[in-house]
Structure formats: C-alpha cells, structure tokens
N, C-alpha and C positions, 0 to 999 in steps of 0.2 A: 707459594708462601708456606713456610716450615712451622709446624706446631710444636710449641715447647711446653711441656708439662711444668707447672709451678706450684710449689707446695702451699698448702693453706696454713696461714699463720695461727689459726685457731685450732687446728688439728693437733693430735698428740704427735710427740717427737717419733721419728723412726727408731727402730731397735738399736742401731748402732750409736745414735745420739744419746739414747737412754743408757746404754752401757758406760759411755764416756761419763755422764753425769753420775752414774753410780760409783765408779772407780774415784772420782773427785771427792764424793761424799764419804766414802769409806777411808780415804787417806786423811781427810779432815777429822774423822771419829778417831783414828789412831793418834793424830796429832793432838786432839783435845785430851785423850786419856794419857799421853805422855806429859802433858801440861799438868793435869790433875794428880798424877803420880808424883811429879816433882814437888808440887806445892804441898802435898800430904808428907812427903818425906822431909821437906824443910821444916814444916810446922811440928812434926813429931819429934825431930831431932833437936829443934830449938827449945821446945817446951819440955823435953825430957820424957816424952811418952814412949820412946823407942830406945832400946839398949844397943850394944855394939853389933851383935850378929843380926839383930832385927833391922838395923839401919841398912845392912847390906841386902837383906831380903827385899826391903822396900825399894831399894835402888834397882834390883833385878827386874822389877815390874815395869821400869821406864824403857828397858830395852825393846820389847815388842811394839811398844807404841812408836818409837823411832824406826824400827824395821818396817812398820807398814807404811812408811812414806815411800818405800822402793816400788810400791805398786803404780806410782806415777809413771815410772819409766818402763815397767815390765809386768804384765798382769796376765794370769792364766790359772788354770786348775792347780797345776803343779806348784806355782808360786804361792798361791793361797794355803794349800796344804802345808807347805814348808812353813809358812807363817803361823799356822795353827800349832805346829810342833814347837815353834819358838815360844808361843803364849804358854804351852803346856810346861815347858822346862823352866820358864821364868816363875810361873805360879808354884811349880814344885819346889824351886829354890826358896821362894819366900815362905812356903809353908814349913819347910825343913828348919830354916833359920829362925823361925819365929815360935816354934813349939806346936805346930798343927792347928787343929780346930779350936784349941782353947787359947791359942795366942792372939796377940794384937792385930795380926794381919789375917784373920780368918776369912774375911770377905774375899780375898784374892783366890781363894780355891775354886770359886765359880767362874772365873774369868775365862778359862778355855772354852766353856759351854757359851758364854756370852759373846766371845770373839768369833766362834763358829756360826752364831746367829748372823753376825755382821758380815762374815766372809762368804756366807752361803750364796751362791748364785741360783738362777732359775733351774739349772740342770742338776747340780750337785749340792743343793741346800740340805736336802735331807741326810745325805751321807756325811757332809761336814758337821752338821749338829749332832749326828750320833757320835762322830769322832770326838767333838768337843766334850759331849757327856762323859765318854770314857776318860778323856784327859782330866776333867773335874774329880772323876772318881780316884785317878791315879794320884792326883794331887792330894786329896783328903787322906788317902791310905798312906802315902809317903809322910805326910805331916804326923799323922798318928804313930807311925813307927819311930820317927825321930823323937817324938815325946816320950815314947815308951823307953827308948834307950837313954836319953838325956835327962829325962825328968820333966814333970809338968811345969808349964811356965807360970809366972806370976800373973794373977787375974788383973787385966787392965781393960775394963769395959769401954772406956771412952774412945781410945784408938781402934779398938775392935769395931765399934759402932761406925767410926768414921770410914774405915775400909768397906764395911757392908754398904754404907750409904754411897760410896763412891761407885762401887760395883753395881748397885741398883740404878744409878743414873746412867752408867755405861750400858746397862741392859736395856733400859727403856729406849735410848738413842739407837741401839743396835737393832731392837725390834722395828722400830720406826723407820730406820734405814732400809731394812730388808723388806718391809711392807712397801714402802715407797717405790722401791725398784721393781718389785712384782707388779704393782699397780701401774707404774708407767709403761712397762712391758705389755701388760695386759690391754691397757689403753691403746697402745701403739698398734698392737695385733688387731683389735677390734676395729680400729680406723682403717687399716689396711684391708680388712676383710670387707668393709663398708665400700671402700673405693673400688675393690675389685668387683663386688656385687653390682655397684652402680654402673660400672664399665660394661658388665656382661648384660645388664638389663636394657642398656642404650644401644646394643648391637642391632644393625638392620636385619639380621637373620635370627633364627631360633637355634640356641644352643641346647643339646640335651645330653645328659649323663645317663647311659643305659646299662643295664645288665645284658649279658649275651643272649638271654631270653627274649629281650625286647621290652623288659619292664623299665619304666621311666623312673629315675631316682631324683633328678633335678632338672629344671628348665629355666633358661635365661634368654632375654631378648625378645625380639618382636616375632611373633609366629606368622607364617604364611596364611593367607585365607584359606578357610575350611580345615585348619589344623589347630585345634583348641588344645591348650596345655592341660586343662582340667580333664578333658576326655582322655588324654594321653596318660595321665597319672592313674586314672581309673581303670583304663582297659588295656593299656600298653600301646606300643607303636603299631603291631601288627593289625590290630583291630581298626586303625585309622586308614589302613592301606587297601585299595581296591584289590580284590582277590587275585586276578591275573597278575599283578605286579608283585605279589609277595615272594615269588620265587627269586626275583632279582634282588630284593632286600636281603633275603637269607644269603644269597651268594655274596652280597656286599659285605655282610657281617662276618662271614666265613673269611674273605680276604683280609679284613680289618684285624680279626683275631690272629691271623697268621703273619701279622707284622706289616701288611702291605696297605695302601690307601684303598679303601672301598669306596665306590660311588654307584649311585642307582637313582634313576627317576621313577616316580610313581604317581598315581592319580589318587587324591583322597577319596575315601569311601563315600563321603556326603556331598562331594563336587566332582563328578567325573570329568567335567570340562576343563579342570585346572591341572597343573602339574606342579611337582614339588622335586626339586634336586636335593639328595640327601648324601652328604660326605661324611664317612666315619673313619675313625682312627682308634687303635687300641690305646688304653691308658691304664698303667700299671697301679694297682692298690694292693700294698703289702699285706693288708690286714684281711681284705675280703676277696682277694683274687682279682682277675682281669676285669676291667670296665671298658666301655665304649663311649667315646665322646663323639657326638654328631652334630652336624650344622645342616639345618633345612633352610633352603631358599625358594622363594617363589619363582618357578620357571615357566609360568603360563604364557608370558609375552615371548620368551625364547622358543617355546614349544610351537606357538602359532607362526612365528617367523620361519621356523624349519618346515612345518606343513606347508606354508605358502611358497617356500623355495622349491620343495619337493614337488608340489603341484605345477609350478612354473617350468621346471626341468622336465617333468613328463610331457607337459604340453609342447614344449620346444621340441623335445625328441620325437614327438608324434607328428609335428609339422614337418620336420627334417625328413622323417621316414616316408611321409606322404609325398614330399617333393621328390625324393629319390625314387620311390616307386612309379610316380608319375612320368618322370624323364625316362625310367627303364621301359615302361610300357608304350612310350610313343616313338619307338624305334621305327616302326613300319610307317606310321603316319608322317614322321618328319623325312625318312630317306625316300619315299616313293616319289613325291612330287619334285624333290631336288634332282633325283635320277632322271626325271622326265626333262627337267631344264637342261641338265648336262647333255643328255641325249640329243635333244633338238639343236642345242648350241653346237654340238660336235658336227651334227649333219650340216649346219649352216657354214661351219669352218671348212669342211671337206668339200662344200659347193656340190653336193650330190645331186640337187635339183637345178643346177645351172649357176652361172656366174653372179656374183654380188658386187654392188658397188663397194668401193675400198672402204668407204665410212662405215657401211653396215658390216663388212668383213671384220673391221677393228672391233665393233661392238660385240660380235659374236666371240671374238677371241677374249674380251674382257669378261663376257658373260661366263664362258667356259671356266676361265681362270678363277674367277670370284666364287663360282658353284663349287669347284673342286676344293678350294680352301674351306668353304663353308661345310662341305661333306666331311673334310678331314676333322673339322672342328666338332661337328655333331657326333661323328664316331668316338672321338675321344670322350666327349661328355656322356654319351651313352655307356661307354665302357667303364668309366669311373663310377657313373651312377648304379650300374649293375654290381660292381664290386661293393659298393657302400651298402646296397640293399641286400647283399649276400645272394645274389641271383647268378653271378658269374661262376660257371662251372668249367673246370679245366678238362680238356680232352686229352688225356696223356697217352703217349704212344712212344715206341722206341725208334729212334731215327739218328742219322749222322748230323751233329749240330753244324758242321762245316757247310752243309747244303743250305741251310736256312740262312745262316749268317752270310754266306756269299751271295745268295739271292738278294738280300737286303742291301748289301754293298752295291750291287748292280744297279739297284732301283735309284739310288741317290747319286751315282757317279756323274751322270749328266748333269744334274744341279751343281755339284762340286766343280765340274769342269767350267759351266757357264760363268760361275762366280770367280774362278780363277784360285780355287783352293785345292791343294794336293791331297788326295785320299789314298792312304796306305792300309793294306790288309795283311796282318801276320797271322796265318792260320797254319797248325801243323799239318804235315803231310799224311800222317797215319789217321784213320778214322777217330772221331770223337762221339762215341755212342752215348746217347743220354735217354732218359725216360721223363719226357716233359710234354707241355703243350706247344705244338709246332707254331700255331699261329701266335701264342703269346711270346715265344722266344723271337719270332720275326718282328712283332710289334716293338718288343724292347729294343732290338738292334735298330730298327728304323727310327724310333724316337730319338735314341741317344746320338746316331749319326746326323739326323736332321738339326737337332739342336747345335751340335758342334759345328756343322757347316754354316748354319744360320749366323752364328755369333763368331765366326772366324773371318777376318777381313781377307782381301784379295792378297795372295801371295804367301798365306799361311797354310798350315797343313793340319790334317786330321788322321790319327792313326788308330785302327782297330786291332786289338790283340785278343786272340781267342785260345784257351788252353785248359786242361784239366789238372787239377790239383787234388789228389786224393779222391773223395767222393764229390768234390765240387766242381762245376763247370764255371770258369772265371771269364768273364767278358768285360774288357777294359777299353773304353773310348776316350782318347786324350786329343786335346787340340791346342793349338797356339793362339787362341782367340783373346777376347777382351778380359777373361777371367771374372771372378765373383769375389766381392768384398767379404771379409771374415763375418761381418755383422749379418750378411744376408744367407750365410750357408745354412744355418739352422732352420730357416724358414722354408728353404727350397725342399720339395718333395711332398708338400701339402697342396691340395687342389687350389688353382688359380693364384698360387704364390709366385712372384716374378721378382727379379733382381736387376740391378742396373739403371742406366738413365732412361729418360721417357721414350727416346728414339729406339731403344733396345726392347722395351716393353711392348711396343706396338707391333713387333715382330711375331709375337707369340700369344698364347692364351694362359700359360702357367699350368696346363695340364699334362704336358709331355713326361716331365720327371715324376709327377704324381702317379702317372699310370704305370711308369716303369717300376717305382717302388712297390706299388700295390700288386702288380704282376709277380714281381720277384717274392714278395711275402706270401703270396698264395701258394707258391711253390716250396715254401720254407726257407727262402733265402734272404738276403738282404742287399741294400744299395748303399754305397758310401761316395761321398764326394770329397775331392781335394782340388783346391784352386788357389792361385795367387792373382791378385788383381793386376791386369796388364801383361800377364804372362801366359795364362791359359788355365785349362780345367781338365781334370781326369775323373771320370765316372766309372766307378767299379762295381759290377754286379755278380754275386756268387751265389749260385744255385746248386743245392745238394741233389743233383739229378744224374751224376755220371754213372754209367754202367760200367763195372769192371769186366773187361774182356780178357780171358785168359788166352795166352799166345798158343798156337797149335803146337802139339809135340812133333819133333822131327820125325822124318820117315824112318822106319826100322826101330823106332824107340830111342831114348836118350842114352847117351855114352855113359858107361859106368866107369868111374875112375877110382881105383883103390886107394884106400888111406893108409900111409906108411907113418905109424906112430914114431918111428925113430927118426923122422926128418929126411 
C-alpha cells in the first residue's frame, strides 16, 4: 500500500502558492492605480482644474499602472526593478509638467517610493524601497528645477489635495499588500517547520545534531532505552557512552567529518546490557562550520541475536572438532580387530588348516572381501579426519614420481582387467624427480584410478598421464565412463559428496576425491574436474613439487662456438 501525503486545508499555503497570490494582488494594485489616475485626469480636465501641460503630466501617471499588468506574464527582480524605473520617469514627467511641489500634481512625487513598497519582495524589499525613496527625491528635485526655469505655477489647492489623497490610498494599499505577502510567507515557513519537526519527532529512532566535540545541539524522535535526551544536552554524547566504546565513537566521528559514513555500536553507560547503533554523517553549516547529524537505534535485540549465533557457531565447531579428534584417535582401535578378521578369513580362504566345505569357503571369501572394503573405507575416513584435525603430517622426500605412480597402476590393473576396462599409462622415459610425500602421491593416484575404473563400463578405457610442467607435477586421469552432470561438479571434492544415480552412489563413499583434494592442497597444489555427462571425466592434479634437475655437462666441457657479428 502506497502512502500519499495530502495537504492540510487549514494550513498556510506553500511559498510558491503565496508568490502566485502576491503577483495577482500586485497587478490588481497597478490596475486600481490606473483606474484612479484615469478618473482623476477626466475629472481635472472636465472641471478645469488642470491646464494643457498638466493634463499630459497626469496622463503620464497612467502608464506605470498599465505597465504593471505585464507582471502576470513575467515576474522577477529585473522586471520589478524596470517597473520602478517606469514609475520614477512617469512621476518626474508629471512633476516637471505641473510645476513641481507647488503644482496641482504634487502628490505624485511620492509614488516611486509607494510603488517600491508594493513591488518589494521578501529578498529585495529593502533595496527596492531605498531605490524608490531615491526616485521620489529625484522627482521632487526635477519638479523644483522646472519651476525655477518656467516660473511658479498658479496655486490650486483642490487638485493638489486630490493627488495627495490618491497617493495616500495607494500607499495604504501598498503597505497592506507587502505586509500580507510577508505574513503569508512567514506562516507558510512556520507551518513547514512545524510539519518537519512533527515528522522528526515521530521517528522510531533518535536523531541528533552534534558538534564535532560531541556536544548535542538538537534531538528529535524516540530515544533508545538508557539514552535520555536531557542527559545528552547536559553532558554531551561521550558522557553517555561506556568508556571502552568511546574510541569507536571517535573513529566514527572522524570518518563522518572526512565525508564518509561513520557507524559504531556502543553500550550506554547506565545500562551496559544494552546496545545502541549510531550512524553519523557530515552536515554543512555555512555560518558555524561543519556539524554532524546522527541517528541512534536500539540494537539490543540484534546484539543478543549475534551473541547467540556466535555461541552456537562455537559450540558447533567444538562438536565437529571433537568428532574429528575422536575419529583420528580411533585408528588403532578400529584397524586392529579388522586386521584380525581379515587375517583369519585369509587363513580360511587358503585352507592352511585343512579343506573346508564349499559353502564355508564361499563365506570366507565374502568375509575377506567385505573386510577389505571396510578397511579401505576406515583408512579413508581416518585420513580425512586427520587432515581436518590438522594432525596429518607430510613426510616429504626426494624420489622419482614414475616409480610411485607405476606401482599404483600395477595395483589396479587386475581390477581393470576383470571388469573389462582398458588401462593406459603415459609416463615419460626420463626421471621425474619430485620433493613430496611418497605415500600421499600413491594415495592420490590409487583413488583417482579406482574411481575412474569403478564408474567406467566394460569396454571403456582409463588413461593416466604424468608429466612435469615448470615447477608442477601434473597428474591427469581421464576415463570414458558415465561422466558427471554440471550441477554436481561444484559439490564433488567435499567429504561424503557423491554424484550420479543411486546405483552409482552405492559403489563409493564420497571420500576418494575429498582425500585427493586435501592431499593436493597440503602440498600447495590443487585439483580440478572436467566432465561431460555420458562421455567421461578428466581429473587433473597439479603439485608444485618438481625438482629441477640440471643436465650433466658433456665430457671435456662444452664446445665453444665463436660469434661472428658480420653474419
């Protein structure tokens, strides 16, 4: 639902509306003056109160009244100043044509000042009034100079009194017009200020106007608990903040003064179990320098939630760490009885103590196969647990990587042959000297080959490529198996994550790739996966373990070939 602000019909009009009303009243004042000047001219000419040149002087006073009607189309400081000039010239003409201050149009000499009162706005009223007073002085001086050269006019008190009366009425209306305009604008400004203060007071947070020193100049809105505005006015912001949190408030103020958004959280000094969020921003004040505007929100609930989440996270980490340490410490207890099962079942399979019935021999084979699978699973779990518990230590040595990788290929070749999967090994003829953990490299190779053979159907192929690229030993195992969907690629490499259908997931535990990734990262390397569903998968492991071997110098030293600069 959209909220729409509606004006209060009883409130004062906004400044723009007040200006429009002021212009309308000003043009009406000019129109009334034009009508009054026309009527006085007609009466003076009809009754014989005005002579020939005096009639032209009275007619000149009609012009500024008509010119004022142009304000309806265009209004501004320049237009009003030009209109005041028109008033001054018309009054000067009337004074010079009627004999000056002793003539029948003596009242018109004050019209430039009266017009300035009517034309003056809120900004330039004083300047226009001063200009109008100067204009009236110029009119009086010009009229007296005319009387000096032409001669004093005939005394006619009645038309002179009428002109003075007409100017007095115009002056009263001008003062009323100017006062009404200023009063309207003042009421509008007060109403706007009241609306703004009401809006600020209704805020759900506390808004403060601060000096950079922390002194509170103004406060609006609803204060958070334990943050009283009266205390802030008396002692300032810093006195209300718990001492250890004051450096954070100072840093937030410095950021705000630098033009950035400053934010800090603090505990009120009188309620240390509560929290307040403070957001500060710089506010320019041309008269007194920079100020700060701040908003204070109650953050107690948020703080309690964060504390609860932190405690829950710490508890979860402690439980996970305890589980990992438990699995890492159970290596001997889990492997010892399982090795006994495997040993006894192997004795039974080999019939070392005599023949067995075929049914019991089949049972011994199943026990030995299941025990071997379980031992592999336990070994993977324990290795992953040791790595997570940061108890797995690499035993680095220098050796030829081809030997370890070839041994791993030999271990899985029988499995590949039994399943009908072709196994290819592309290993360079020259030695690949590395500085790595021999057992870890073998484990990486076995896990990758076992996974590839496991998920490659009969008739497919698995290819291992081993090479050195700069400081990296690169091991790539690719297959033509079932492949991995794009949505599952990001998940693989984490413990117990598997991809594919249910019948594929039951073939593994999801620890093989996780262990490969962890062992590669322990060496400072990385593992990457590329796969297309239905076409196959390629796993690349790059380890920065290659040792640069300098080729031996030829017997007798190297041959020196002279350099011929001339080609």
